[in-house]
C-alpha positions in Angstrom: 0.0 0.0 0.0 1.3 3.4 -1.0 0.4 7.0 -0.1 1.6 9.6 -2.6 2.4 13.1 -1.3 2.4 15.6 -4.2 4.8 18.5 -4.3 6.0 18.5 -0.7 8.8 20.9 -1.4 6.2 23.7 -1.7 3.0 22.2 -0.2 4.2 22.0 3.4 2.8 24.8 5.4 1.1 24.5 8.9 2.5 21.1 9.5 0.1 19.5 7.0 2.7 16.9 5.9 1.8 15.1 9.1 -1.5 14.1 7.5 0.0 11.5 5.2 2.6 10.6 7.8 0.0 9.8 10.4 -2.0 7.8 7.9 1.1 5.8 7.1 1.8 5.1 10.8 -1.7 3.9 11.2 -1.7 1.6 8.2 1.9 0.6 7.5 1.7 2.2 4.1 4.8 3.4 2.3 4.9 7.2 1.7 6.2 8.2 -1.7 6.9 11.9 -2.5 6.6 13.4 -5.9 8.3 16.7 -6.8 7.0 19.4 -9.2 9.2 18.1 -12.0 8.1 14.5 -11.6 5.2 12.6 -13.0 2.8 11.6 -10.2 2.9 8.0 -9.3 -0.9 7.6 -9.3 -0.8 8.0 -13.1 0.8 4.6 -13.5 0.8 2.9 -10.1 -1.8 1.7 -7.6 -1.9 4.4 -5.0 -4.1 4.0 -1.9 -4.3 7.8 -1.2 -3.0 10.9 -3.0 -2.4 13.9 -0.8 -1.6 17.5 -1.3 -1.5 20.2 1.4 -1.2 23.9 2.0 1.1 26.1 0.0 1.8 29.8 -0.6 -0.1 32.0 -3.1 2.8 31.8 -5.5 2.9 28.1 -4.9 -0.7 27.7 -6.0 0.3 28.8 -9.5 3.3 26.5 -9.5 1.0 23.6 -8.5 -1.5 24.6 -11.3 1.2 24.6 -13.9 2.9 21.3 -12.8 -0.4 19.4 -12.4 -2.2 20.5 -15.5 -0.9 17.6 -17.7 -2.3 15.1 -15.1 -5.8 16.6 -14.6 -7.4 14.0 -16.8 -5.6 11.2 -14.9 -7.1 12.6 -11.7 -10.5 12.6 -13.2 -10.2 9.0 -14.2 -8.9 8.1 -10.7 -11.8 9.9 -9.1 -14.3 8.2 -11.4 -12.8 4.8 -10.4 -13.2 5.6 -6.7 -9.6 6.4 -5.9 -9.1 8.2 -2.6 -7.6 11.7 -2.7 -7.3 14.4 0.0 -6.5 18.0 -0.5 -6.2 20.3 2.5 -5.9 24.1 2.9 -5.8 26.5 0.0 -5.0 23.7 -2.5 -8.7 23.3 -3.1 -8.6 26.8 -4.8 -6.1 25.5 -7.4 -8.8 23.1 -8.6 -11.5 25.7 -8.9 -12.1 27.9 -12.0 -10.2 31.0 -11.0 -8.9 33.1 -8.1 -9.8 36.7 -8.0 -7.2 38.8 -6.2 -8.4 41.9 -4.3 -11.2 42.4 -6.7 -8.8 43.1 -9.6 -7.1 40.2 -11.4 -8.6 36.9 -12.2 -6.0 34.1 -12.2 -7.2 31.0 -14.1 -7.0 27.7 -12.3 -7.6 24.1 -13.3 -11.4 24.1 -13.3 -12.0 20.7 -11.8 -14.5 22.1 -9.2 -17.4 24.5 -10.1 -16.1 27.1 -7.7 -14.1 30.3 -7.8 -12.2 31.9 -5.0 -11.5 35.4 -3.7 -8.2 36.5 -2.2 -7.5 39.5 0.0 -3.9 39.6 1.0 -4.4 42.2 3.7 -7.3 40.3 5.4 -6.1 36.9 6.6 -9.1 35.0 7.9 -8.6 32.8 11.0 -11.3 30.6 12.5 -12.0 27.4 14.4 -14.4 24.9 12.8 -16.9 22.2 13.8 -18.8 20.1 11.2 -20.2 16.7 10.4 -19.4 14.0 7.9 -22.4 11.7 8.4 -22.2 10.7 12.1 -18.6 11.8 12.4 -17.9 15.1 14.1 -14.9 17.0 12.6 -12.9 19.8 14.2 -10.3 21.9 12.6 -8.8 25.3 12.0 -8.8 27.8 9.1 -6.1 30.3 8.2 -6.6 31.8 4.7 -6.7 34.9 2.6 -10.0 34.2 1.0 -13.0 32.0 0.5 -14.6 30.0 -2.3 -18.0 30.3 -3.9 -20.1 28.0 -6.1 -22.5 25.1 -6.0 -20.8 22.2 -4.3 -23.9 20.4 -3.2 -23.5 19.0 0.3 -19.7 19.7 0.1 -17.4 17.5 2.2 -18.5 18.6 5.7 -21.8 20.1 7.0 -20.9 23.1 9.2 -22.2 23.3 12.8 -19.9 26.1 14.0 -17.7 28.3 12.0 -17.6 29.2 8.3 -18.4 26.8 5.5 -16.7 27.1 2.1 -17.4 30.8 2.8 -19.1 32.4 5.8 -22.5 32.4 4.2 -22.9 28.7 3.6 -23.1 25.4 5.5 -21.2 23.1 3.1 -17.5 23.1 3.8 -15.0 21.8 1.2 -15.7 19.8 -2.0 -16.3 16.1 -2.5 -16.4 14.3 -5.8 -16.7 10.5 -5.1 -13.7 9.8 -2.9 -11.8 13.0 -3.9 -12.1 15.3 -0.8 -10.9 18.9 -0.6 -11.2 21.1 2.5 -9.8 24.4 3.8 -9.4 22.7 7.2 -5.9 22.4 8.7 -5.0 20.8 11.9 -3.4 18.5 10.8 -6.8 17.1 10.0 -6.0 13.4 10.4 -4.0 13.8 13.6 -6.7 15.7 15.5 -9.8 13.8 14.1 -9.4 10.1 14.9 -12.9 9.0 13.7 -12.3 10.8 10.3 -8.9 9.2 10.0 -10.5 5.7 10.5 -13.0 6.6 7.9 -10.2 7.5 5.4 -8.3 4.3 6.2 -11.3 2.2 5.5 -11.7 3.9 2.2 -8.1 3.1 1.5 -8.7 -0.6 2.1 -7.7 -1.0 5.7 -10.4 -3.3 7.1 -10.1 -2.8 10.8 -7.9 0.3 11.4 -6.1 0.8 14.6 -4.7 4.3 15.1 -1.2 5.2 16.3 -1.4 6.6 19.8 -5.2 6.0 19.6 -6.0 6.5 23.3 -4.1 9.8 23.5 -5.6 11.0 20.1 -9.1 10.2 21.3 -8.6 12.0 24.6 -7.4 15.1 22.8 -10.2 14.9 20.3 -12.9 14.7 22.9 -11.4 17.6 24.8 -11.3 19.7 21.6 -14.9 18.9 20.8 -16.0 20.0 24.3 -14.0 23.2 24.0 -15.2 24.0 20.4 -18.9 23.2 21.4 -18.8 25.8 24.2 -21.1 28.6 23.1 -18.9 31.1 25.0 -15.9 30.1 22.9 -15.1 32.7 20.2 -14.6 31.1 16.8 -13.2 33.9 14.5 -10.1 35.7 15.4 
């Protein structure tokens, strides 16, 4: 079993590279890393999960240019049920365009029916609580913009905090088993039930998490804190 991490030399902010590392520790999977100048392994190999995480605004354009030749391969992977996880602002790369400060529209890859705004002098920080079926998911957001468009139910249904933008409940984008979310955390480390869900999608029949007791204790404490109506969410 292999987990492929795309473009870790630039998609490495906020400790997000621990998402695939933790999944590997929980499954025994091999982590393979693909640079901007390499062909992604998922194009020709059996990959249990493809992962890409948070990058800079200039990095978004580098990812767009590097990944463009493999967009059809990602579509085929998604149609076949392949598991893919994008976290942070990478989801914006797969929308139609990013509008910067109401002026320039930067074309993106167009996989998702969304567009994003960007206001470099207005970083948005927030806590987050949401649901994926019966699973409660907690996380954090730290971004320069939001995304807009019809994503159906999205990936998560928001209970506290902003969705894909502050005016909607759906958070993230889901197409079959391709999942993209603004949430950082790292998401897999701080959400053991969601991590087990991912591992089952990857083919792990009865997943046992690394440091599961400690992870669940921290998760339950975080849910209690984030559920407190006195707790501020945007800062």
